[in-house]
N, C-alpha and C positions, 0 to 999 in steps of 0.2 A: 508590657511586652507588645511590640508592634504586630499589627495584624498582617499575617502572611497569606491570607486567603485570596486577596485580589490578584496576586501574582500567580498563584496556582490556578485560579479560575481562567486566566488568560491563555493558558497552555492547553491545547487539546489533548485528551487522553486517548490512547489507542482503544478502539471499541470493536465490538463484534461486526460492525458494518464493514470495516476494512476486510475482515476475513470473509464476509459474505460476498463482497465485491471480487475478492480474489477467487473464490469458488466459482462465481458466475463467469469470470474470465476463463477459467480452466474449462468449464462446461462448454462455453461458446467455442473455444479453440477445438475441443473434441468434436463438436457438432460440425464445425467447418471441415475438419479432416474427414469425417464420415461422409459428408455431402460431396466433397471433392472425389473421394474414392468411388462413391456411387455414380457420380457423373462420368467418371472414366470408364466404369464398368458398363454403363448404359451406352456410352459412345462405342465401345468395343462390340457390344451385342447388337447394335442397330444395323439393319441391312441397308437402310438409307443413310448416307453419309451426312451426319450432323456435325457441324463444327462447334464442339463444346469447349475447345481449348481456351478461347478468350474468357469463358465463364469460370473455368477451372483456375486460370491465372488470377482472375479477380478474387476468387475465394482464397487462394493462397496469399495474395496481397492483404486481404482482410485478416487472415490468420496471423500474418506477420505483425500487423498493427495491434492485434489483440495481445500477442506475446509482448510487444513493446510496452503497451499500457500496463500489462500485468507486472512487468519488471519495474516500471515507474512506481506503481502502487506499493510493491514490496520494498523498494528503496525508501519511499516516503514513510512507510510504516516503521521501518527500522530506525530511521532518523528520529521520528517521533518517540519511539521507545527509548532511545538513548537520551534524548532531551528530557523526557519525563523522568528517567532515572537520575539524571544529573540534577534536575530541579529538586527531586525528593531528597537526594543526598545533601544538597546545599541547604535545604529547608531544615533538615534534621540537624545539621551542623550549627546553623544559626540558633535554632531552638535550644540546643545543648549549651551554647555560649550564653544565651540570655538566661537560661535557668540557673547556670552556675555563677552568673554575675561577672564573668570574665569577658572583657571587651578588648578587641584588638587595638593596638596602638594606632592613634590617628583617627579613631572613630569617636564621635561624641557619646559621652556617657549620660545616662538618664537617671 
């Protein structure tokens, strides 16, 4: 029976680190929202006119980038999950063929 482990070892498995990254992205987005809200409130409460609008815009741009990175992470995780599932399915199919002694036509028999 051929060793299928090297192929499986090459493919990354979804891990908890992806979930942790996603959580940190969500927390960062929430903190940016809170900070932007707080800056707007401070700007309204100040008797001295401080122009905080550029900083609020920078925060909102940072938030947009955080959301974009989060979406990229989610898409990559989903693709990895599907790939991992396909590899597991193909591995099971090949093992079943090898165990039963049935080889597809055109493949060398051992």
